[in-house]
C-alpha positions as CSV (number, residue, x, y, z in Angstrom):
1,X,183.3,43.3,19.7
2,X,185.3,40.4,19.7
3,X,183.1,38.9,22.5
4,X,179.9,38.6,20.2
5,X,178.8,35.4,19.0
6,X,176.2,34.3,17.0
7,X,173.3,32.3,18.9
8,X,173.5,28.5,19.1
9,X,171.2,27.2,16.5
10,X,171.1,30.1,14.5
11,X,173.5,29.3,11.5
12,X,172.7,25.8,9.9
13,X,174.8,24.1,7.3
14,X,173.5,23.8,4.0
15,X,171.7,20.7,2.4
16,X,174.2,19.0,0.4
17,X,172.2,16.6,-1.9
18,X,173.3,13.7,-3.7
19,X,176.5,13.1,-2.0
20,X,176.1,9.3,-1.2
21,X,173.9,7.0,0.6
22,X,175.4,7.8,3.8
23,X,174.5,11.5,3.8
24,X,170.7,10.5,3.8
25,X,170.3,12.5,0.9
26,X,171.9,10.5,-1.6
27,X,170.7,8.9,-5.0
28,X,167.1,10.6,-5.3
29,X,168.3,13.6,-3.2
30,X,165.4,13.9,-1.2
31,X,162.6,13.8,-4.0
32,X,161.4,10.2,-3.8
33,X,161.5,7.9,-6.7
34,X,160.6,9.8,-9.9
35,X,157.1,11.2,-10.5
36,X,155.8,14.4,-11.9
37,X,157.1,16.6,-8.4
38,X,160.7,15.2,-9.0
39,X,161.3,16.6,-12.5
40,X,162.8,19.7,-13.2
41,X,159.9,22.3,-13.5
42,X,157.6,19.6,-12.5
43,X,154.6,20.0,-10.2
44,X,151.0,20.9,-10.8
45,X,149.2,24.4,-11.0
46,X,147.3,25.8,-7.9
47,X,143.8,24.2,-7.7
48,X,144.5,21.1,-9.7
49,X,143.0,18.1,-8.0
50,X,144.6,15.2,-10.0
51,X,142.1,15.3,-13.0
52,X,138.9,15.5,-10.7
53,X,136.8,18.6,-11.4
54,X,138.5,21.4,-9.3
55,X,136.5,23.1,-6.6
56,X,136.6,26.5,-8.4
57,X,135.0,24.8,-11.3
58,X,132.4,22.9,-9.3
59,X,130.8,25.9,-7.7
60,X,128.3,28.1,-9.3
61,X,129.5,32.0,-9.7
62,X,126.2,33.0,-11.5
63,X,123.2,34.5,-10.3
64,X,121.9,37.0,-7.6
65,X,122.3,36.1,-3.8
66,X,120.6,38.0,-1.3
67,X,122.9,36.8,1.8
68,X,124.5,40.1,2.4
69,X,121.1,41.8,3.1
70,X,120.1,38.9,5.6
71,X,118.5,39.8,8.6
72,X,119.2,37.5,11.6
73,X,116.9,37.9,14.6
74,X,118.1,36.5,18.2
75,X,115.2,34.5,19.5
76,X,114.1,35.0,23.3
77,X,111.3,33.3,24.8
78,X,108.6,34.9,26.8
79,X,109.2,32.8,29.8
80,X,112.8,33.8,30.0
81,X,111.8,37.4,30.0
82,X,109.0,37.0,32.5
83,X,111.7,35.3,34.7
84,X,114.4,38.1,34.3
85,X,112.1,41.0,34.5
86,X,110.1,42.5,37.3
87,X,106.3,43.7,36.8
88,X,106.2,47.0,35.0
89,X,109.8,46.8,33.5
90,X,110.4,47.9,30.1
91,X,112.0,45.5,27.9
92,X,114.2,47.0,24.9
93,X,117.4,46.0,23.0
94,X,119.6,48.3,25.1
95,X,118.1,46.8,28.5
96,X,118.6,43.4,27.0
97,X,122.3,44.1,26.1
98,X,122.8,45.8,29.7
99,X,121.9,42.6,31.3
100,X,123.6,40.3,28.9
101,X,120.9,38.6,27.8
102,X,122.0,39.1,24.1
103,X,125.4,39.8,22.7
104,X,126.7,43.2,22.3
105,X,126.8,42.8,18.4
106,X,123.3,41.6,18.1
107,X,121.0,43.8,16.1
108,X,117.6,42.3,16.2
109,X,115.7,40.5,18.7
110,X,112.2,38.7,18.3
111,X,110.5,37.6,21.3
112,X,108.7,34.3,21.0
113,X,105.6,33.0,22.8
114,X,107.0,29.9,24.6
115,X,105.9,30.0,28.4
116,X,103.5,32.2,30.4
117,X,103.8,35.4,31.6
118,X,101.9,36.6,34.7
119,X,102.9,40.4,35.3
120,X,102.9,43.1,32.7
121,X,106.0,44.0,30.8
122,X,106.3,46.9,28.1
123,X,107.9,45.9,25.2
124,X,109.7,48.7,23.1
125,X,111.4,48.2,19.7
126,X,111.8,44.6,19.3
127,X,110.0,42.1,16.9
128,X,107.6,40.2,18.5
129,X,105.4,37.0,17.3
130,X,101.6,37.2,17.3
131,X,101.1,34.7,20.0
132,X,103.9,36.6,22.3
133,X,102.1,40.1,21.8
134,X,98.5,38.6,22.8
135,X,100.1,37.1,26.0
136,X,101.7,40.2,27.0
137,X,98.5,42.3,26.7
138,X,96.6,39.7,28.3
139,X,98.9,40.0,31.2
140,X,98.3,43.5,31.3
141,X,101.2,44.7,29.5
142,X,102.0,46.5,26.1
143,X,103.8,46.4,23.0
144,X,105.3,49.8,21.9
145,X,106.6,50.5,18.3
146,X,107.3,46.9,17.4
147,X,109.6,46.3,14.8
148,X,108.5,44.9,11.3
149,X,109.3,41.2,11.0
150,X,110.7,39.7,7.9
151,X,109.6,36.3,8.9
152,X,113.3,35.0,9.9
153,X,113.1,33.5,13.7
154,X,116.7,32.5,13.9
């Protein structure tokens, strides 16, 4: 028991304020030259910005926001699909996640019409633009049970 020692640096001497210029904490005792924060009970309330209109008062907190219900589509272009899938392949959200073309947390995918597709693909359960649908059907493919689009492409 008498061999136990406190680790080095675990115990520090207390800060002795106002004990002369040589201590490094004399005169103003580490509080600088006066001012509101040097006073007993001084300081400003949380959120105070020196008289400027505070952030919590500048930002509107009224009214309706539809942000919580926003639907974000992950866009995939037609040329990327045609490079990644062989002729006659079925393209669905699960397949895109397996091939890591979209992240595992993506819920909605929209196929856009950039590029050309020379071989047929079957698209299942994805939102698709009118141009992309026309190109897939022109190549001999099909679009099955397309998701109703809310207009967002991003």
